[in-house]
N, C-alpha and C positions, 0 to 999 in steps of 0.2 A: 504493500499501500504505500502511494504517494505520499508526502508530507505536503503542506500550504506555506509558502515561503511568503515570511511576511514582510512588505514590502515600502520605499519612499519612493515615490512618484512624485516628478516634474512637469509641468504642465508645456507645452513647445510655447514660443518665447513670442510667434505668430499668432497664439491660437488655432491653428489648424493644423494637426497631425499629418506627416507624410512620411514617420520613419520613428524607430525606435533608436536608445540606448540601455543594454545595459549592463551593468558595474557588476563582477562580481568580487566583492571582497578578495583580502589576504588571511593566515591563518588568525584568531582571540579576536579579529576585525566584529565591523555589522554593514551592512548599506550603509549608513549616515558617513562611514571612514573616507567613503568614495565619494556623495553624494556635493561634496564638493564641489570638486569637476565640473561641474552642470555648468555652476558660475562662469568658467571660464571657456564653456562651449558654444554654451545657449548661443549667445551673438551673430557665429558663426553656424548653426547650427538648427537657425530659428524656429523649425518644421518641426524639430526631433522631439519629443518625450523620451522625456530622462526614468529608466529603472533602476532600484539597488534594493534589491532582496537580501535576507540577511542567512546568512547558509541555516539548513539546517537544526545543526545540535550544539547543545553548550558547549564548548573549551573546559576541555580541563585545564590546559595548560594558560590558560585567561576567566578564570572566571565572571569577566563582566561581558566576553565575547563569546563568536560563534568561529564554529569549526563545518568544513564541509565533511572533512569525514576523518582518525585519526594518522596524525604523525607519528612512527613509534619512538625515531628518536627524542622524539618531543619526550609525548607520554607515557611511553612504555609499555602501545598497546603491541600485538603481533600483524606480522606482514598480512596475516589473514582477516583481522583486525581490519586494520588499514582496505582494505581491496576490498572489504564487502562492505564498509564504510562511502568509498568512490562510488563502487554500484548500484548505490542504494541514495546516495547524493547525486547517480549521474538522471536514473529518473526521477528525483524533486526536478531538478534544470529542466529535463527536456517538458516535464509538465507544465512548467513559469512559463518559458519558451512560449509551448501549445497559448495556452491559456489567453497570452498576452496578442497576439494573434489574430487566432480569436475573438475575441473581446474586442479588440481595436481595430481589426478588421483590414491587419497587416499581411504582405505576404511576407519571406522567409529575406529576400533581396529589399529588404527593407529595415529587419532588424541589424541591427553593428554590436559585437558584446566585448568588454575590453574589460578582461580581468586583471589583476594583480597578485602575484606570490598565488599564493595557492588558487584561489579564485583563476590566475591564468591556469593550474593543474588541471583543474576539475575543466575548464572553456578546451582546453586540447583533446582532452578524451572524450567531452561530449560531444561539440560541433562537429569532428567531422563524422560517428556515427545515426546522423540524423538523414528522412529521409529527404530532404531539399537542404543545399548550403544555404547559408544567414550571407547579410552583404558583407564582411569579414567576423575577425578576431584580432582585435590588439591584447597581445600578451606580454605585462609587465615584470621584469622580475621574476619567471616562472622557470618550469623545467617541460620536460616530456616525458608522460607515465606510461608504463607497459612498450613501450615503441617498437616492441617484436613484436610485435597484436597487430599493429596499426594498418598497416598493408593491408590483410588480411579483411579488414575487421572497419577497417574505413568506407562508408560508401557516398560520403562524397566530399569536397577537396575545398575547402571555402577560400578562399586568401587570407594568408596568414600577415599581419606584420609582427615581429620580436624585437622586443625592448633591455635593454640592459641596462646596469650601473656596474662603469669596470668596478669599483669599489666594491663589491657586494659582498658583504661579508654573513650571509644568510643564505642567500642563493648563487653558486660562484657563479660568474660569466660565463666561464666553458658551458654552463645546459644553453648557453643560447648558441654557438653550433653548433648542438648535439646533436641541439631540437631546429633547429634547417633542416640538417644532415639525412636526419630520420624522417622527417616530409616531405626531404624532397625523393630520399630512395621511397617513398611509399605512394612515390606520383603526385608528386603538386607542383601545377605550375608557378600560381603566385605565392614564392617565402619572403617577405622581402625583411629584414634587421636592420638597428641602427642602435649603436652604444654611445651611452652617456657617458660622457668625458667628467675625472675625477666624480661621480654620485656612485652610495651606496645605494642600499636596498629601498628606493624611494622613485621618484614619477619628480625628471626636471624636466625646468620649461626648455632644455628641448626636442627631449622625447614629446610633452605635448605635443609640441609642434609637428612632429609629424606624424603623428597619431591623429591630428586633427585633417593633416591633408590629405593621409589615407582616408577616414572615414570619410570626411566631406566627399572625395573620388567617388568610393562607392557604395555612397548615400543618392547620388547629385546632383549635393549641394556645392557643387563648385562652379 
């Protein structure tokens, strides 16, 4: 059974919705953590609504925050528990995305996903396994999980922009080229990358600028 994800929502600046951006937060955070990005993006994406769901599980490592799935080296869970949590959260996220498209009368190509850290991990896992490709995934500071099964399990191949700080001490920057290579090996044609110089585990202005250009082009706002 899927769990309902509580979500913040911001209406389009223009008052008319033509697209949506869904923010997927990192481990121990919540939807509010990324909704602040809408302040910087809305004027450039005036017909876009923004959604920021909370992950489905309370986070053992951050009692006031949420997690998409357990992380063994942080919370002491097993690999089996982590993988089971990933699949359960994948079903929850799929249901959430389906709900937005039905409720707002949007096509998959009108929906963009932006993930950070664990939000990137769940996004990279879920979106290729959906029947229809979304407009794209902006993947900040994460890694590609279960890459060995991607080629066999990918149903669609949405455009992906990988962004990472070169000083990241939480998720190593090597995760970016590793993910890019795995995606290309699995048949992706549109994989883009940007390294944020002098940036740790976060979203820097240059990374957000590249992300905005990627989103505008694929949502038809350019």
